[in-house]
C-alpha positions in Angstrom: 0.2 -0.1 -0.2 2.8 3.0 0.9 4.4 2.3 -3.3 0.8 4.1 -3.9 1.6 6.9 -2.0 4.7 7.4 -3.5 4.3 8.1 -7.2 1.6 10.7 -5.9 3.7 12.4 -3.9 6.8 12.4 -6.6 4.9 14.4 -8.3 4.5 16.6 -6.1 7.7 17.1 -5.9 8.1 17.7 -10.1 5.6 20.6 -9.6 6.9 22.1 -7.3 10.3 22.2 -8.5 8.7 23.0 -11.8 7.0 26.4 -10.0 10.1 27.0 -8.4 11.9 26.9 -12.3 9.6 29.2 -13.8 10.0 32.1 -10.1 13.6 31.9 -11.4 12.6 32.2 -15.1 10.6 34.7 -13.9 13.3 36.5 -11.9 16.2 36.4 -15.2 13.1 38.2 -17.2 12.4 40.6 -14.6 16.3 41.5 -14.8 15.6 41.7 -18.6 13.3 43.5 -19.3 12.2 45.2 -16.2 9.1 44.5 -13.4 6.2 45.7 -16.0 6.6 43.1 -18.0 6.8 40.6 -15.7 3.7 41.5 -14.1 1.4 41.7 -17.2 3.0 37.9 -18.2 2.4 36.5 -14.5 -1.5 38.6 -14.4 -2.4 37.0 -17.7 -1.9 33.3 -16.4 0.6 32.3 -19.2 
């Protein structure tokens, strides 16, 4: 039974990692394009 929980935990970990990468990308874009562009990008839900 415990093995059934592991894929879900792994997927959750991957989602958190992807979000961290997304936030890092936003920081990079903010440095490059300015905060207004990033705010518009994130508010549009892209």
